[in-house]
TIMIBA-593801 format. One record per residue (C-alpha): residue number from 1; x, y, z. Coordinates in steps of 0.2 Angstrom, whole numbers, padded with zeros to 4 digits, m for minus. Example, Ala and Ser with C-alpha at 12.3 -4.5 7.8 and 13.67 -1.06 7.14 Angstrom:
<recs>
- 1,0062,m0022,0039 $
- 2,0068,m0005,0036 $
</recs>
This chain:
<recs>
- 1,m0094,m0024,0046 $
- 2,m0082,m0011,0054 $
- 3,m0078,0004,0044 $
- 4,m0061,0012,0043 $
- 5,m0058,0029,0036 $
- 6,m0045,0030,0022 $
- 7,m0028,0037,0028 $
- 8,m0031,0053,0018 $
- 9,m0048,0057,0027 $
- 10,m0048,0069,0041 $
- 11,m0063,0071,0053 $
- 12,m0070,0085,0064 $
- 13,m0085,0084,0075 $
- 14,m0096,0099,0076 $
- 15,m0112,0104,0085 $
- 16,m0121,0099,0068 $
- 17,m0113,0082,0065 $
- 18,m0097,0077,0058 $
- 19,m0086,0084,0044 $
- 20,m0075,0073,0033 $
- 21,m0061,0080,0022 $
- 22,m0054,0070,0008 $
- 23,m0036,0077,0008 $
- 24,m0033,0069,m0009 $
- 25,m0046,0079,m0018 $
- 26,m0050,0093,m0006 $
- 27,m0068,0088,m0005 $
- 28,m0078,0090,0011 $
- 29,m0093,0079,0017 $
- 30,m0104,0085,0030 $
- 31,m0114,0072,0040 $
- 32,m0129,0077,0049 $
- 33,m0132,0070,0067 $
- 34,m0140,0054,0060 $
- 35,m0126,0051,0048 $
- 36,m0113,0054,0061 $
- 37,m0121,0042,0073 $
- 38,m0121,0029,0059 $
- 39,m0103,0031,0055 $
- 40,m0098,0032,0074 $
- 41,m0107,0016,0077 $
- 42,m0099,0007,0062 $
- 43,m0082,0013,0066 $
- 44,m0084,0007,0084 $
- 45,m0084,m0011,0079 $
- 46,m0103,m0011,0076 $
- 47,m0112,m0018,0061 $
- 48,m0126,m0011,0050 $
- 49,m0139,m0019,0062 $
- 50,m0131,m0010,0077 $
- 51,m0132,0007,0067 $
- 52,m0150,0004,0062 $
- 53,m0154,0000,0080 $
- 54,m0145,0016,0086 $
- 55,m0154,0027,0073 $
- 56,m0171,0020,0078 $
- 57,m0168,0022,0097 $
- 58,m0161,0040,0096 $
- 59,m0171,0048,0082 $
- 60,m0189,0047,0076 $
- 61,m0187,0036,0062 $
- 62,m0195,0019,0057 $
- 63,m0184,0003,0055 $
- 64,m0187,0002,0036 $
- 65,m0181,0020,0033 $
- 66,m0166,0017,0045 $
- 67,m0161,0002,0035 $
- 68,m0162,0011,0018 $
- 69,m0152,0026,0025 $
- 70,m0138,0016,0033 $
- 71,m0136,0006,0017 $
- 72,m0136,0022,0006 $
- 73,m0123,0031,0017 $
- 74,m0111,0016,0018 $
- 75,m0113,0014,m0001 $
- 76,m0109,0033,m0004 $
- 77,m0094,0033,0008 $
- 78,m0087,0017,m0001 $
- 79,m0090,0024,m0018 $
- 80,m0081,0040,m0014 $
- 81,m0066,0030,m0007 $
- 82,m0068,0037,0010 $
- 83,m0069,0021,0019 $
- 84,m0064,0003,0018 $
</recs>
């Protein structure tokens, strides 16, 4: 499942992760490096399995936790209307 940001969402990469701005509401979201990796993987035509594998490979996290974190982040971004 590839994610695409809504047209009213701006992104900025920082040394601490990625910041998302919902221009419709003025709300900011700050993604830490793990969240930024998940979003980048999903937006680069990866699926959730690829994002989970990337998390496990790059960070000290077990696969079950990575699965939960990826699912929660995708759910939160969808609920907020930031991605489709």
